[in-house]
N, C-alpha and C positions, 0 to 999 in steps of 0.2 A: 403435684409437683414434686423434687425432689425433698428429704427432710434434710434440714439447716437444724442440729442441734448447737444449743448455747457453745458448747466445747469446740465444736469444729466451724460455729461462727468468731467466735476468740479468738480462733486459729488463722485466722484468715487473714491475709498481707493488704495494707490500705487500700492496694491497686484495685482488689475485689468489691472494692466497693462503689456506687454511681455518686454518691450523695456527702454533702459534707458532715463532716461526725462521725464517721466510720456507720453512714445510715442508706439503705438502696440495696444489700448485698446482691452480687450480678454474678455468682460463682459460675454459673450452669443458664444456658436457653431459657427454662422455667423461670427461673429468678428473674432474669434481663426482663422478661415480658412482663411478669409481675410489678416490678419496679416501675416498669412505663406507664402503667394502669394507675397505679396506687399515686406516681408523682403526677399524672392528671386529676384524679380526686382533690389529690392536697391542693394543686391549683384554682381548682372551680372552690373551692371552700376557704380560698386566702390564706392559705397555712404556707403556699409556697412559691417564688417568682419565676414569671415563666423565664427567663433566662436560668433560673436554679433548675428548671425543668428541661430546658433545652439540653444542658449541661448532661442528665443524667437518662435522659434520654439517647443522645451521643455515645456515651458509657455503657448503654444497654445494645444498643443498636450493634456495638463492636463486635457482642458476645453473641448477637445473636445471629447475624453474619458469620460467626466462628473464627473471627481476626483477633488473634492476643492483643494486643498492648496499650498504653496507657490513655 
């Protein structure tokens, strides 16, 4: 996975995050795949709702498929 430093993460626009509150950064395909995996883990742990996971997955899928957008 590409390295995402604190400085780089802080400079990303809000649209580069899949989760609420600038969580689950998805600036590239590797981070998008990782965001989906972590969201699944958080649902299983009871820390994330299924509807929030669905939104994260939808945003990550756009990055994985190479589509730009919000």
